[in-house]
Structure formats: structure tokens, C-alpha cells
N, C-alpha and C positions, 0 to 999 in steps of 0.2 A: 869362662865360656859364657855363664850366666849374664855376666856384664856386657860380653860383646852381643849378644843376642838381643839385648834390652834396645827398644827404639831411642833414638837420639831426638830428644824435644828440642826445639829450638828454643834458644835463651831469650829471655826479655831485654830490651836495651836496657843499659845501666841507668840506675837512677842520676838525674841531673845531665844526662846525654843531650847533646844539641841535636833538636830534631832536623834542623836543615842538614845534618850529616847523615842523615839515613837515607839512602839509595831509592830512587824511584817515587819520590814525594815532591809536591808542590803545595804552596800555601794558597788557600781560597780564602774568601770571607766568612765561611762556616766552619773553620776549623781545616786541619791537615788531612788531605784525601789522597788515596794514590791517583797517579796521573791516568791510568787505564787498569782497568779488569784485569787484563794479562799480566800487567807488572806488579798488581797488589798479589796475583796467584804466585808469580815466581819469587817473592820476595817472602811470602807468608805472612804480608801484615793485613791485618784485618780490616775490613771495610766499614765496619760498624762506627757510629758516630764515637768520637773521641768524648771522654768525660769531660763535663763542664761545658758541651757545644750540643744542646737539644736541636733536633731538626724541626724548621720553620713549617707550622701546618699552612695549607692552601688558602688563599684568599676566600673570604666567603663571597658568594654570588648576590648581587642586588635583587631584592625581591621583586617579582613582576607586577607591572602596573594593574591595579583593579580594572575590570570591564566595566564602562559606563552603563547604567541602567537606562534603558530606551523604552522601557514599558510606558505606554499611553502617549509618546511621543510621534511626531510625523517628521518625515524627512524634507528637509528644506530644499530649494533650487539649487543653494551653493553645493549642499552635499550630492544631490544628485548630479549636478555638473561634474563635482569631482569625480564620482562614480563612472561617469560616461568619460571624462579625461582618462582615468586608470584602464577603463575598459580599451580605449583606443590607443593608448601606449602599449597595452598587453597584446595587441594586433601586431603579426608581423608585417614589416614595412614592405615586403616584398607579395604580400597577400592580395589580389587583383579585387576591384570592388565588384559587389555582385551585379549583374546582367539585369537591368529591369525588364519586365515582363513584355513581351512583344518584339523587342529588340533582336537583332542579329548579333551574334558572339562579337563581329569585328566591327561593330557599328560603336564608333566612340563620340557621336555628334551630341553636344550637351543639350539641345533644345528638342529638336525632332529626329526621330529615327529614319531611317531609309525608306520605309514603307509610306511613311506620313510626306516626306519630301517628295516622291514620285506622285502621291495622289495629288499635291499641290500642284506641281508642274502640268500634269495632265488637267487639272481643272484650270489653270490659266491658258492653256492651250485651246482648250475647248470653247472657253469664253471669248478669245481673240478670233477663232473661226467663226462662231455665231453671230459676232459684231460685223466681221468681213461678208458674210453671208446677206445679213440684213442690210448693209449698206449695197450690196450688188441688187437685191430685190427693189430698195428703193430707187436706186438708178433705172431699172427697168419700166417702172411705172412713174411717170412724170407727174409734175403737179396740175390739178384740176381747178382752174379759176372760175369760180361760180360768178360771171360778171350780171349786170342787171340785163334785161332785155333792150334790144337796140329801138324796139319799138313799143310804143306805151300811149295808153289815154291819160289826159289829165284834166278832164272834167269840160264842162260845157262853157261857151263863150260868156255867158250870163253871167257867170261866177267870177269873172274878173272885172276890176277897176282898173283905169288908168295907171301906168306905171309898172314898176319892176314887182313880179312875184317871186318870192325866193323859197316857196314850199317844197320844190322838187331838186334844189341845190344839193343836199346831201345824198338824196336817195339816187339821183339819176345825173348831176352835175350839170344842170341846166337853169337858166333863167328865162322866164317867160315874161315879155314885156308887151304892154298894149300901150299903142301911141295913136293920136289923133292924126298924126300926119308923118308918114313913113318917109325917109330920107331918099329912097330910091325908088319906090312904088307910089309915092305921093297919094297916098290914101290911108284911111283908118284902119287897125287891124292888130295882128298878132305877128311877132317873128320871137324866135328862140334862139337865145346866145348860149352858147357851149362854155363853160365856166373853166377854161383852160388857157392861162396867159400864153400868148405867142410867143414870148421871150424864151423863157425855159421848161415850162410847164407848169408853173405853180398855179394855185387857185387863189384869184383875186378876191377881195370882199366888196361888197356893195355898201357904198356911204351914200346913205338917204338924205343926209344933211348937205352933201356937196354934190348930189347929184351925179356919181359916176362909181365906176369901178376901180379900186386901187389894190394893185398886186403887193402883198406884204413883203415878198422875197426882196424884189429890187426896185419897187417904188414906180413902175409902170402903172400908167393911169388910162382909163378908157371912158369913153362917154357913153350915155345911155343907149345910143344908137351901135355901140360896140366900136367905134373908130378910136384908135391910139391918138393920144396928144400929149402924153409926157412919159419920160423914161426911156429906158432901152428896148421896149417892145417893138419889133421893127413892122407890124401889121396889125390892121384890127382884129377883133375877137371874129370867129367863126360862127355861122348861123347852120341851123340845123332844118332838115325838112319839116314843114308843118302844113298840114292838110285837114280837112274835116272829115271824120269818120262817118259811115253809113247811119250810127244811132245819134248824129249830131254832136258827138264829142270832139274835141281836139285831139288829134293824133300825131304824135311827135316820132320822128324817125332819125336816130342820130347815126345810121348807118350811111345817111347822106350829108356832107357838109358842103357849104357855100362861102366863096370867099370873096370879099370886095375888090381887092386888087387884080382878081381875076375876071372882074364883071360879072359874077354870079349872083349878086343880091338883085338883080332884076328878072330872076327866073320866078315863075308864078309860084312854085312850091317853097320857094324861101320866105315868103308872107303869106299870111292867111287874111284876106280882106274879110271885115266884118264891120 
């Protein structure tokens, strides 16, 4: 009975036995290992390393790179740019850009915000309105022509010699001519020619060497008496009223014209006898 109560110990495999014949075992590069822990427990085979097959130690980790010594050094633009790039990469793509100060949250204009656009539009409208108002006011007040007076004195008769005097051509648009024998009055004295060509209204020039008035526009020519003799001018120059004033000076009145073709050069006020 003592032999029956003794625990039955598993017998070791016989020496020289084929390991492949052992159940629930497989060949691995490190030696013979049980297929699973459950199979090893069922068969009673120990999972300890087989003698002659030591376990491989874990591979050592490479040492960490030493940190660079940045003492006394400045950060370059490239490193700053790299830092900015890394910061931008770290920013979520869906993050919305910050709204500039003074802009509405829904305003996405790249140049001006909505308030600036409204101010610009109102400024343009105000400028256009002011221009239209100024044009209207200018239309209500027409030009005022400061023309020279129609009556004026030109000095005493003794101040003039025979021939054409051009002193008042630019200021009053006249020539004062003193002649020893007038064409129509048959007397010596003064007559006043208006310096306006009877063709198209240009101002003729007095050519003393040729003793004539010549229009530079179309070539009309007038004699010293004012009679036309060349060019397209259809009639003689007109004369102005000329009389002697109370103080003895010559008074010219351009408000009154005399035309030869109408027989007006025989009027007493078209010629001043002296």
C-alpha cells in the first residue's frame, strides 16, 4: 500500500531518443520549445531553455545624440524661418485666420474692409455731387466780357503827322489816319479805320513799305483809304465816328460805323477836318 500511495513521477525520456518523436514540440532556431504553454503544461515538458541553447540578450539601444552647445550663438534667418515653418505645420489646417482689427467677422476682402469701401463710395458720390453743383452755378452766372469802352479820346490833332498811326491798334482795334486830301470829303483831316478784315474778321497788318493794309489770313489787301483792291475781301474797311471833343482832343466812337458801299463816308462825322 505504501508503494501505491507514492506519487508517480514522470520519467525522463530515454537517452538517445529522437526529440522529434516527443509530442507537442516544434523546432525553432533557438532550440526545442513547446508549441504553446498549454501544450507544455499538458505534457509536463519544462519551458526552460535546453542545455546548450542560451537565451539571446536584447539588442542594446544606440546612445542619444548629444545636444549642441548654443551658448553665445545667435539664431540665423534660416533657423528662424524653419521655426516659423514648423509652427505653421503644427497649426491645424482647419483653423481660420485671425480677423484684423476693425473688420467684420464675415468680411473677407483682401484690401479694404466694408467700412473703408463704404467711406470710399460716399466720398466719390460727394465729389460728383459737388462738381455737378458747381457746373450748375457756373451756368447760372454767364461770362462777363470786359471790353474796352466804345468812346475814348486819342489826343490832340497836333500830336499827329501825315500817314497811319498804330498806337491804338492793340488796345482799341483802330488806325488813325491823317491825310492831306480825303477820297470822299476832298479835304485834309482825320479818319479812323476799324482794324477788322471784311472777309472773315481777321486783323490786317499795316505795311508801311507798301503803303497798304494786308490781311495775314487770306491775303486781302486794302489801300490807306481803306478801299479793298486784292484778295477775297468783298468790301472796304469800315470807318468809325470821329469828332472833336470839348477839350480839343480827338474823340473816337466805335459804336458808330460808316460803310463806303452804302455811301456813308460822306457823313460829316466819318471825317474830322483839320
